[in-house]
C-alpha positions in Angstrom: 27.7 -23.3 -67.7 31.0 -24.8 -66.0 33.8 -22.9 -63.8 37.2 -22.9 -65.5 41.0 -22.1 -65.2 43.3 -21.1 -67.8 46.1 -23.1 -66.0 49.3 -21.1 -67.2 48.8 -19.1 -64.1 50.2 -22.3 -62.3 52.7 -23.2 -64.7 55.3 -23.1 -61.8 53.4 -26.4 -60.9 53.3 -29.8 -62.8 50.1 -30.3 -64.1 49.0 -33.2 -61.7 49.7 -30.7 -59.0 47.8 -28.1 -60.6 44.7 -30.3 -61.2 44.8 -31.7 -57.5 44.8 -28.2 -56.4 42.0 -26.8 -58.9 39.9 -29.7 -57.8 40.2 -28.5 -54.3 38.6 -25.4 -55.3 35.7 -27.2 -57.3 36.9 -26.3 -60.7 35.3 -28.3 -63.4 37.3 -27.6 -66.4 40.9 -26.4 -67.8 42.0 -24.5 -70.5 45.8 -25.6 -71.5 48.6 -23.8 -73.1 50.3 -25.4 -76.0 52.4 -22.8 -77.6 52.7 -19.4 -78.6 52.5 -16.6 -75.9 50.8 -18.9 -73.1 54.0 -21.3 -73.4 53.9 -25.0 -72.8 54.7 -25.5 -69.3 51.7 -28.1 -69.1 51.4 -29.2 -72.7 53.8 -29.1 -75.6 51.6 -29.6 -78.4 54.8 -30.8 -80.7 56.1 -33.2 -78.2 52.9 -34.7 -77.4 52.2 -35.4 -81.3 55.5 -37.1 -81.5 54.8 -39.2 -78.3 51.3 -40.4 -78.6 51.6 -42.0 -75.2 51.5 -38.5 -73.6 47.9 -37.6 -75.2 46.6 -40.8 -73.6 48.1 -40.0 -69.9 46.9 -36.2 -70.6 43.3 -37.5 -71.0 43.6 -39.9 -67.9 44.9 -37.4 -65.8 42.4 -34.6 -66.5 39.5 -37.5 -66.1 41.2 -38.7 -62.6 40.2 -35.5 -61.3 36.7 -35.4 -62.8 37.7 -32.4 -65.2 37.3 -31.7 -68.8 39.4 -29.5 -71.2 37.5 -26.3 -72.3 39.9 -25.5 -75.3 43.8 -25.6 -76.0 45.3 -22.1 -76.4 48.2 -21.0 -78.4 48.1 -17.1 -78.8 50.4 -15.6 -81.3 50.8 -13.4 -84.3 50.8 -15.9 -87.1 50.7 -12.9 -89.5 53.6 -11.0 -88.0 55.5 -9.2 -91.2 58.7 -11.1 -90.2 58.5 -14.6 -91.6 60.8 -16.5 -88.7 58.3 -15.0 -85.8 55.0 -15.5 -88.2 55.9 -19.3 -89.2 56.7 -20.1 -85.4 53.3 -19.1 -84.3 51.7 -20.7 -87.2 53.5 -23.9 -86.4 52.1 -23.7 -82.8 48.6 -23.0 -84.1 48.7 -26.2 -86.6 50.5 -28.4 -83.9 47.5 -27.3 -81.6 45.0 -27.8 -84.1 46.4 -31.6 -84.6 46.7 -32.0 -80.7 43.2 -30.8 -80.4 42.1 -33.6 -82.9 43.6 -36.1 -81.0 42.1 -35.1 -77.7 38.5 -34.7 -79.4 38.3 -31.2 -78.5 36.8 -28.6 -80.9 38.2 -25.5 -79.5 41.3 -23.6 -80.2 42.0 -20.1 -78.6 44.5 -17.7 -80.1 44.6 -14.1 -81.3 44.0 -12.7 -85.2 47.5 -11.6 -85.5 48.4 -8.1 -86.8 50.4 -7.6 -90.1 52.6 -5.0 -90.8 51.8 -1.8 -93.0 53.1 -3.5 -96.5 55.3 -6.6 -97.2 58.6 -5.1 -96.5 57.5 -4.4 -92.6 59.4 -5.5 -90.0 56.8 -4.8 -87.3 53.0 -5.0 -86.7 51.2 -2.0 -87.3 47.9 -1.7 -85.2 45.6 0.9 -86.9 43.2 2.7 -84.8 42.6 5.9 -86.7 40.7 6.3 -89.9 42.6 9.9 -90.9 44.8 10.8 -92.7 43.8 8.5 -95.6 47.2 6.5 -95.4 45.5 4.4 -92.2 42.6 3.3 -94.6 45.5 2.0 -97.3 47.1 0.1 -94.3 43.8 -1.4 -93.4 42.9 -2.5 -96.7 46.5 -4.2 -97.4 46.2 -5.9 -93.7 42.8 -7.2 -94.1 42.5 -8.3 -98.0 46.2 -9.3 -98.8 47.3 -11.1 -95.4 44.5 -11.4 -92.7 41.5 -12.9 -94.6 43.8 -15.0 -96.7 45.3 -16.4 -93.9 42.4 -17.2 -91.8 40.8 -18.8 -94.8 43.7 -21.3 -95.0 44.2 -21.8 -91.6 40.0 -22.0 -90.9 40.1 -24.9 -93.6 43.0 -26.4 -92.1 41.3 -26.6 -88.4 37.8 -27.9 -89.9 39.8 -30.6 -91.8 41.1 -31.6 -88.3 38.0 -31.5 -86.4 38.4 -28.0 -85.0 35.2 -26.3 -85.7 35.8 -23.3 -83.1 38.6 -21.1 -83.8 38.3 -18.8 -80.8 40.0 -15.3 -81.6 40.5 -13.1 -78.4 39.6 -9.8 -79.2 42.7 -7.6 -78.0 44.2 -4.4 -78.6 47.1 -4.6 -80.7 46.0 -7.0 -82.9 43.5 -6.7 -86.1 40.5 -8.3 -84.1 40.0 -6.1 -81.1 36.2 -5.7 -80.9 32.7 -7.0 -82.1 33.2 -5.4 -85.2 36.4 -6.5 -86.4 35.7 -10.1 -84.8 32.3 -10.1 -86.9 34.2 -8.8 -90.1 36.7 -11.5 -90.2 34.0 -14.2 -89.5 32.0 -13.0 -92.6 34.9 -13.2 -94.7 36.0 -16.4 -93.5 33.1 -18.4 -92.3 31.6 -19.8 -88.6 34.9 -21.3 -88.0 35.8 -18.1 -86.7 34.1 -17.0 -83.4 35.0 -15.0 -80.4 36.9 -15.8 -76.8 35.0 -13.1 -75.2 37.5 -11.6 -72.3 35.6 -8.7 -70.5 38.8 -7.1 -69.2 39.9 -5.9 -72.7 36.5 -4.6 -73.3 36.1 -2.7 -70.4 39.7 -1.2 -71.0 38.7 0.0 -74.4 35.5 1.5 -72.9 33.0 -1.2 -74.0 30.1 -2.8 -72.1 30.7 -6.6 -72.1 26.9 -7.0 -71.9 26.4 -5.1 -75.3 29.3 -6.9 -76.9 28.2 -10.4 -76.0 24.6 -9.2 -77.3 26.2 -8.2 -80.6 28.2 -11.4 -80.9 25.2 -13.9 -80.4 26.1 -17.2 -82.0 29.8 -16.4 -82.5 31.1 -16.7 -78.7 33.0 -19.9 -78.5 34.8 -19.4 -75.2 35.2 -17.1 -72.4 37.9 -15.8 -70.2 37.0 -14.4 -66.8 39.4 -11.5 -65.9 38.6 -7.9 -64.7 39.8 -4.6 -65.5 40.1 -1.6 -63.1 39.6 1.6 -64.5 41.3 4.8 -62.7 39.1 7.5 -63.0 41.5 10.4 -62.6 44.1 8.9 -64.7 41.6 8.3 -67.2 40.5 11.8 -67.3 43.8 13.1 -67.5 45.2 10.6 -70.4 42.6 8.4 -71.8 42.9 4.7 -71.9 45.5 4.3 -74.4 48.2 3.8 -72.0 51.9 2.7 -72.5 52.9 2.9 -69.2 54.3 -0.2 -67.6 52.0 -2.8 -66.1 53.8 -2.4 -62.8 53.2 1.3 -62.7 50.0 0.6 -60.9 49.2 3.8 -59.4 49.9 5.6 -62.7 48.1 3.8 -65.2 44.7 4.6 -66.5 43.6 1.0 -66.1 45.1 -2.4 -64.8 44.1 -6.0 -64.9 42.3 -7.3 -61.6 40.8 -10.4 -60.3 36.9 -10.8 -61.0 34.9 -8.8 -58.6 37.8 -6.2 -58.1 37.1 -4.1 -61.2 33.3 -4.3 -61.4 31.0 -5.7 -59.0 28.7 -8.6 -58.9 26.1 -6.8 -60.5 28.2 -6.1 -63.5 29.4 -9.7 -63.5 25.7 -11.0 -63.0 24.9 -9.1 -66.0 27.4 -10.9 -68.2 26.6 -14.2 -67.0 22.8 -13.7 -67.7 23.8 -12.1 -71.0 25.7 -15.4 -71.7 22.9 -17.2 -71.1 20.5 -15.3 -73.4 22.8 -15.6 -76.3 22.8 -19.5 -75.8 26.3 -19.7 -74.6 26.7 -22.6 -72.4 30.2 -23.7 -72.2 33.0 -22.5 -69.8 33.9 -19.6 -68.0 38.0 -19.7 -67.8 39.6 -17.8 -64.9 42.7 -15.7 -66.1 45.0 -14.4 -63.5 46.9 -11.3 -64.1 46.3 -9.2 -61.0 49.4 -7.5 -59.9 48.1 -6.8 -56.8 47.6 -10.3 -55.6 49.4 -13.6 -55.3 48.1 -16.3 -57.9 46.8 -18.0 -54.9 44.6 -15.4 -53.3 43.6 -14.2 -56.9 42.2 -17.3 -58.1 40.5 -18.5 -54.8 38.9 -15.1 -54.6 37.7 -15.5 -58.4 36.5 -18.7 -57.8 34.6 -17.7 -54.7 33.2 -14.9 -57.0 32.3 -16.7 -60.0 30.5 -19.3 -57.8 28.2 -17.1 -56.7 27.5 -15.0 -60.1 27.6 -17.8 -62.5 24.5 -19.9 -63.9 25.2 -23.5 -63.7 21.9 -25.2 -63.9 19.4 -25.4 -67.0 16.8 -22.6 -66.8 13.9 -25.2 -66.8 10.2 -24.6 -67.3 8.5 -21.3 -66.7 5.7 -22.3 -64.7 4.5 -19.0 -63.9 3.9 -18.1 -67.5 
């Protein structure tokens, strides 16, 4: 397994300056934002496709600092009920796939998206209840009329262009938000669909990431290293469905934290070990969204912490067995 960073946290730096900094920390891989919510600070997929020399320059720059690209990321909502919005996200996805092909990268990270409740909707409708029965009708429309048809076409497009792993990040607010929904879409579309496991989103929903990883065996294509701190008192009073602003860190039921500041090393060692058990041997990509720490402090603490809990070398022979 390799230690990586999702470089959007360094969007204020030019890419080479970011790579110099990351190399000094011992980072081995970078995940690059190419559109959608992550933005295009370091890599604009559309611009790179129009100027092939940029692609060669990117490859040379990453190699110069002895790194690899773990994935290209274009998180968005390509099934948004408003055509202009969904078309923009879809274009970013297709451009990212085409750029990944040029770079020889087989992984693209994104969201499943969330449709509206009918073809005339203006906004996404995230259904979390099975009663009253109208909610099940909404789910039937979303999955069978929108989500599955979209991802069948998008998955085929990806395969035709060398992207064999669409890494869907399981995130509340989108149709795929837990292992059950990820595997449901994978069963309908095929194994081009897999998971980008981010434990912070699982902790937030009350899941155990080790159990989720075990359930997703064979379907984990990428991994984000980010933590969540649950506030036991606020959770006890209001549960985990928290709409308070992210800046209200004292009032919220949970907040995103740097790894090790939401759950201790024992928890993260169990996560790393379960990834080894299910055969995941790619990259742990650090994502910084900790409002209590600067980017520099959060990132450097995360790198130090993960170097201690990750398993880097092959397991070798069981000489004692």
